[in-house]
Structures are given as C-alpha cells and as structure tokens.
C-alpha positions, -999 to +999 in steps of 0.1 A: +144-194+007+106-194+001+081-205+027+055-218+003+036-235+031+030-202+049+020-185+017-005-214+009-020-210+044-023-173+038-042-179+005-069-199+023-079-166+040-076-142+010-081-108+027-073-070+037-041-051+044-039-049+081-035-015+097-015-030+125+010-059+120+009-071+156-027-081+153-060-077+134-084-060+158-119-046+158-127-011+168-118-004+204-096-035+208-060-036+219-033-061+229-001-064+249+024-083+227+060-092+234+084-121+231+118-137+229+131-157+200+153-158+169+153-139+136+168-148+102+174-119+078+189-130+045+200-162+063+219-143+090+206-153+125+199-129+153+186-132+188+154-111+190+136-093+219+102-077+209+077-055+227+048-045+204+017-034+225-014-019+209-032+002+235-067+015+232-081+041+255-116+051+242-110+065+207-073+068+212-049+041+199-012+037+205+011+011+189+047+006+198+073-014+179+104-022+200+123-050+182+159-055+193+181-078+171+215-091+183+239-108+160+245-144+172+282-143+160+294-108+171+269-101+200+263-067+185+229-050+179+219-049+142+232-015+132+207-010+103+179-007+129+195+021+149+217+042+125+197+074+127+177+095+151+147+087+129+150+050+139+143+059+175+112+079+166+098+048+149+096+030+182+062+045+183+045+026+154+015+048+154-007+072+173-044+071+163-076+090+172-108+072+160-110+052+128-112+058+091-147+068+082-154+085+116-163+122+116-128+130+128-098+107+122-061+111+127-032+087+125+005+094+130+033+069+121+027+038+100+004+041+070+000+005+058-030+007+035-040+043+028-066+054+003-081+087-008-116+087-021-123+057-043-086+049-047-081+061-083-050+081-073-040+068-039-048+032-035-035+011-005-003+032-003+022+018+022+050+038+037+065+008+055+075-013+025+113-008+032+116-023+067+149-006+075+137+028+064+101+029+076+086+064+076+065+084+100+035+096+081+003+114+088-034+109+078-061+134+089-097+132+079-127+154+088-163+148+078-188+175+087-216+162+067-220+192+044-183+191+036-151+173+046-116+163+036-090+135+037-053+141+038-020+121+036+017+129+042+040+099+037+070+112+056+072+140+082+110+138+080+110+155+046+086+165+019+076+134-002+041+122-009+016+147+003-020+155-007-056+153+000-092+152-012-118+178-003-155+172-009-189+188-005-225+176-003-244+206-014-279+192-007-270+176+027-293+198+047-323+193+024-351+168+029-344+149-003-339+112+007-313+103-020-299+136-034-290+149+000-260+126+000-248+136-035-212+145-032-185+162-053-148+158-046-115+172-058-081+156-051-045+167-054-014+145-046+022+152-052+056+136-046+078+166-044+111+148-041+114+112-055+151+111-057+161+131-026+179+157-046+163+189-035+177+210-064+163+187-091+129+194-106+117+158-105+084+159-087+051+145-100+016+158-092-018+143-100-052+159-096-087+144-098-124+152-095-151+128-086-188+125-079-207+099-058-243+092-052-255+069-024-287+053-036-296+034-005-283+042+030-296+022+059-283+002+089-283-030+070-276-021+034-258+008+016-250+012-021-233+040-040-225+049-076-194+070-083-172+083-111-137+096-111-115+116-135-077+120-128-048+134-146-010+140-143+000+177-141+027+185-167+032+149-178+066+141-193+067+137-231+086+110-250+112+136-259+117+143-221+120+106-214+145+097-242+166+128-236+171+118-199+177+081-208+203+090-234+219+114-210+222+086-184+238+064-210+263+091-221+248+093-256+237+122-277+201+132-278+189+125-313+157+112-328+122+122-337+098+114-309+061+120-302+058+150-278+023+143-266+019+136-229-018+131-221-017+114-187-054+110-177-080+084-170-116+078-159-135+053-139-171+045-131-181+021-103-205+009-077-200+000-041-224-020-018-222-027+019-244-054+035-248-061+072-268-091+083-277-111+115-273-082+139-239-072+123-225-107+127-219-109+089-206-078+071-199-078+034-187-050+012-181-052-026-167-027-051-167-030-089-151-005-113-146-001-150-116+020-160-108+039-192-071+049-192-056+073-217-019+076-227+005+083-199-018+074-169-016+046-143-046+041-119-037+041-083-003+057-091+005+060-054-001+023-046+013-004-023+046-006-043+051+031-048+079+034-023+099+009-043+090+022-078+093+059-071+131+058-076+147+025-088+166+011-117+155+016-153+154-022-158+129-027-129+107+001-142+107-011-177+094-045-166+067-028-144+055-006-173+055-034-198+032-054-175+007-025-175+006-023-213+035+000-219+056-001-251+092-008-241+105-021-274+121+013-284+144+010-254+149-027-251+155-032-288+184-008-287+209-031-270+236-005-265+212+019-248+194-007-227+226-023-214+240+011-206+211+022-185+192-008-172+210-007-138+208+031-134+183+046-110+156+068-124+123+082-113+091+064-121+076+096-136+101+097-164+089+065-179+052+074-181+055+080-219+059+043-223+022+041-217+016+053-253-017+035-259-052+040-245-063+010-224-093-003-205-094-023-174-113-036-143-110-032-106-128-052-080-128-056-043-145-077-016-144-074+022-160-100+045-163-101+083-179-132+098-190-134+134-162-109+142-139-140+142-126-140+106-120-108+085-108-110+049-106-086+019-092-089-015-088-066-045-077-073-080-071-051-110-061-058-146-058-043-181-079-058-209-059-082-231-026-075-214-006-104-200+010-100-166-012-069-158-028-083-127-024-064-094-035-084-063-039-071-028-052-091+001-047-102+037-066-118+065-069-121+102-084-143+129-098-129+161-077-136+192-108-152+208-104-183+185-087-211+205-054-227+197-045-208+165-034-172+159-031-160+123-027-127+104-014-120+069-010-094+042+001-099+006+006-077-024+016-089-059+020-071-092+027-085-126+003-114-122-009-135-151-021-168-136-032-179-102+000-199-097+019-166-098+007-159-062+028-188-049+060-172-061+077-146-039+099-123-060+106-087-068+069-082-075+058-094-040+054-080-005+042-105+022+038-106+059+025-137+077+021-144+114+012-179+126+010-190+162+000-219+184-015-211+218+002-231+245-020-212+269-047-186+260-021-158+262+012-177+256+021-186+220+047-203+199+047-177+171+065-172+137+066-140+118+075-142+081+083-110+062+092-105+026+098-069+017+125-046+003+158-029+012+180-006-009+210-022-027+238+004-028+258-016-054+229-020-079+212+013-071+178-004-068+157-021-042+161-058-036+138-083-018+147-092+018+134-122+037+129-123+075+119-153+096+113-146+133+101-175+155+095-165+192+078-173+224+052-146+226+029-132+252-004-117+240-029-103+264-061-083+256-056-047+266-085-022+263-087+008+286-118+029+288 
C-alpha cells in the first residue's frame, strides 16, 4: 500500500535528512513528544503508546524513543521490538553535545545522515535504516583550528563501519587572509565485518586525501574550493568475484578473467554559504564534478549502505547495473544467475562489475527561510547512464507555524525520471510526519515510514511499511 498523497506533500518541500525524527529543530531547541494511537506494520494493526522527548540543556541534547506496540488480536507486545538487550539500550535515541561544525561535537546513538569531509567516502550514512535492528553509533569531531578530526562508528555492539578524517591547516596562525584557511585532510573508513562471520576475511577499507581552500570567509558569505581522491584498499579482482559466485552456485571455477582491481576516484567541487537579512535567509550550495575509475563508487558508505552491505546477489546486480556496471557476464549465464540470485553476498565482492571509467555530477542545496521552513536536496548521477540518479532530501516546518506540523525525509536510488520519486519500492527509504494542531500543543498526527527488514526466507532485505496515526502532545522544551 503506497501513500502517494503523503509522498506528493513531501515533494513540495524537497529537503534535508533530519537528525531527529521526532521533529526538525534549530540549535538549542527541544520538544516533549508523546501520544496514543494505532500502527499498521505490513497491514497488521497494533495499539501504540509513544514517548519521544528531545531535551536540550545548553549544548547537551538527549532524545528518547519509547514506542510500545500491542497486537490488537493477541494483546501481546510486538516481540521484534524487544527480543534482545540491545533493544532496551535503543530507548535512548541519542545523546549529543553541541552540533556538527562546532569546535567539539559528540553524538551517541542514532546516526541518520552522517558525512565525513566532503562526502566522497561517507555521504549521508544512516545506521537506522532497518527499523527493527537500529544500531547505537558514535560520532566525535574536534576542530582546534590548526588541526582537527571527524570520526564515525556505526555500531558499538560490534565492529562494523568505523573510520575518520584528520586534517591540518598549516598556515592557520599566519596573517595571510586566504591561505591561512588552506586545509589538507586524510580519511580512512572500514567495514570490518559485513556478513557477521568473524572468521571470514570479508572486510572492505577505503582511504582518501583531500584539500580545501576557503576563498571568502565572512559572516554573510563563505565560499570554498576543494578536491578529493579516494581509493579501495586491496580491491577484489574479477577472478575473486567469479570464483566466489561460482562457489556459491556449486560450480567449478573456470574461465579467463581480468585481474585488474583499480578502485579509485577523484572529485573537484565548490561550496558556497550565503546568509542574508540578519540570518533570516540561509542558503548553501555544493557542486561537484566526479571522475570515477574502475571499481570505485562515490559515497560508498551512503544512506542505503546498511541494506547493500550484505544482501542477495540479484539485488546487488541491479544496484551496480544502475551505476554503470557490466552485469551481462553473470546475467547472460542463466544457469549461474538462477543459482545465485537469491544468495546473500557482500557488496564488496561485486565491485569488479564497475569495469569502466565513468564521470558524473553531484549537487546539493540547503535553504532555511525565516527559521520556519528548512529544506535540503542532493542529487548525483553518472554521465550517459540510465537509472543512475541518487536522490536525498527531506524537509521540516518550525513548530511555531500554526495549524500544521510537518517533517519528512526521503532517499531514492536507481532514478531515471522525475516520476520515479513517486514510486516506493526496494530503492526507497521514506519517513513522513503530518499533523493538524487541534490546540497549539495537541495534534492529530500520522507517521508514515517506509524502510527495510531482513527476510530470513530470501536471505535479503525487504521493504516494510508502517502507518502510525496518533493523538500527540508536543510541547517546547528547552532548559538552560
């Protein structure tokens, strides 16, 4: 069941992935949020009781996520929400100190839209995409002017995606007006255990170097040029890939394949930030040209990574084909393809499908108007490649706006035409909240969530739809 009307409403506000699902707030804001209602998960109804406050005390932020679902037929609490000790730890959605971009920033728990540097390796990564197996992650950044670092750990429960970027501004203490902000960075990110088998050597690691030069830096206007180079450490070759696929199919390893595994790419870009009318209108734009060699995917750790890191061969073949990969050698072999298309495999092993050099574009736009409406959208595509579009956007209205409450996020891969946005499928993740204010702090509210759960029978992720209408209480909460 698709809720095209809600998606259409969301498109009117094309925007940014929200750091907190229970609301879209500015710095220092918080909110008490709770309610009673119903929830439909794959057409199964549940009674719901929610308590999701966001508390701000100075620079400290705390978000809770207590969501109790009771089956309307059996009267039992939904077991998938409470089948491990880790589920109880997730009652704390996040703990935060300061905000991204501050001299010291830390966040524990949900990582909804995490980036490192300019996003060439880690770009809007989301550790919450599987709602029933949301993870407790960590982000820690320090900026001392002369040097600094950004870090990410996707799951404190076990070693998964972990890495960081360190940078230095060697002329920071000089009197040079432009060159003092010249910065050089180096990144390293690894997924040590994509398939959860500790004895298997299945990890993937990427490294990168970058340079950035802010040309103008003032209270009203900032602009910066930057360049990135990134590569896969020890990329798999075509022989590695075909050997593993044939092994999965129970067939002999035969054939003459190309052993080259390049796995690198470059990007050059510009970013500009504009503040006008006493910061009542804020606009940021980013534009980037990408040169991608064989075996490399920009933003490898992206919003869909938790689904793609270990899923069925068939799903991954479609994903790589959309990015310009050559899947004919596997798909044209009907015996091989039919034998392995439903078998889980790690995303890394199919990188050799990217056996051509490609070029592409990346663009992003962020807009904040009167602190009432905040939107951001990014889009990336490969030159001349159908279905290569990757869209990321969301939006939010300030709680000060009367009558209506609204927030949304949306990610879509495999896009070719604008109408593809209206179709929710295996290439989509969406979260929409729409409410009518009966009173300033009392709302009739509907949450719509389209994300993924693991299908044990197929050995792959499948989409899951949640619809949660409720009577909600929302009250501003900011403690100093």
